[in-house]
N, C-alpha and C positions, 0 to 999 in steps of 0.2 A: 113272777118270775125274779128270780133272786142274780143276782151278781156277784165275781168277786173285784167286781172297780169300784171300790168304795168312796174314795178319795178324791176330791179335785186336785190336781198339782201345778202351780205357774211359776214356770221356769225361765229367768232371764240373764243368759251370760252378755258379759260383757263383750262389744263388737273384735276385741283381739283375742277371745276364747273361744270363737266360736266351731272351730276344727275341736278345740277339745272337749266342747260340751256335746257336741256330735258323737265324740268317742266314747265320751261317760252313758251317752243315751243309748249308745249301743251293746254296752255292757247290760245297762240299766233296765232294760224294755224287751220286746219279745221277740222283734224283724231285723232281717238283714237292711232294712231299709231305713233304719230307727240313724243311719249317720247322715241322714238328711231333713233330722227335727228342725234344726235351726241353719235353713239357708242363706239369709243374709239379716243385716238388722232391718229391723223394721219397728224400732221403739226409742226415743230419746229422753234422757233427764238432763237437763242443765246442758253442754255442748258436746254430752259423749250418747252415744248410741249404743242399744241392746238388739238381741234376739230377743224372741219370743214364744213360748209355749204353751199352750196350757191343754191339758188330757186331764182322763181319768187314771187312776193308779187302784193298784192293788194295797191292801193295809202292810204288806212286808216293803212296801216304797222304801219308809223311814231305814229300817232295817237293813236295807239293801247298799240305801245309800253310804252307809257308814260303816259297812264291811266291806273287808279285803277282795278287793276285784280279782278277776277273771273273766278268762277267752271264753264267752257262752258258744253253745253247740252252734248258733246262726249265725254267727260272726267272731271263727278262728283265728281272722287276720286282724283282727280289731288292734289299733294301735294301743296298747294297755298301759305304756308311758303317759301320751297323750292323756287317757282317761283318769289316771291315778293326779294327773297334775290339776283336771279339772275336779277331783274328787276333794284335793284339798283345798280348792279354793271355795266347796264351795258353802253358801250361810241360806241358813234352813228358818222360816220361822212361819209364823202363822197370821190368820187376821187380825186378833187377839194382839198379838207381840211381832207386830212385821219386822224382817231387814230389806233395807233400800236398797235397789239395784245401785249398783255401783262397781265405779273404774276394777280391773284388774279383779273381778268375782265375779261369784255364778252366784245370785242370790233367787230362792225358789220361798213360796208359800206354799202349806198343803195343809188342807183343812177336809173338812166335812163333803159328802158327793153335793150336795146342794148350794154351797158357795159357788156363786160364776165366777167365773175367768176375768169380768168384768172386773168386779171387787176386787178378785186378789192382784189383775196388774194396776188397780189404781193404790192400792196398799205397796206393791214395789215402789212407787211413784212413778212412776212411765206414763210417756204420753206416744200414742200413735203418730208414726212418722207419715203426713200427709201426702198420697200420691200422687203422680203429676194430676192424673184428670179430676182431684178433690183442690188444686193447687189455682 
């Protein structure tokens, strides 16, 4: 069985950019529910909190992330200005050349399908916020 989803992508917007990151997700992904990609901050680094999503993506992800955005058919009412703000704040790295999760930015690690979310999250420098059950 073959698939078009051959990349692992882990994205970490700082907490203040969750809305913008969700609007960018609507533009880059394929579902009207992608505005729920980053519901809350789940990870931290230093005193800053971040959302996190790790998913598989098509090879065209990088081209799409760097191209002019438009409202997709599945989300004609996307807040395109918010998505464009998010796109302008997007930092993209790899496991070999990572970008760090940074306040005021949206950091992403893009790699092959055999990379894991755990590897990419560690490369971003993030730690999961303990749940109340874990604390």
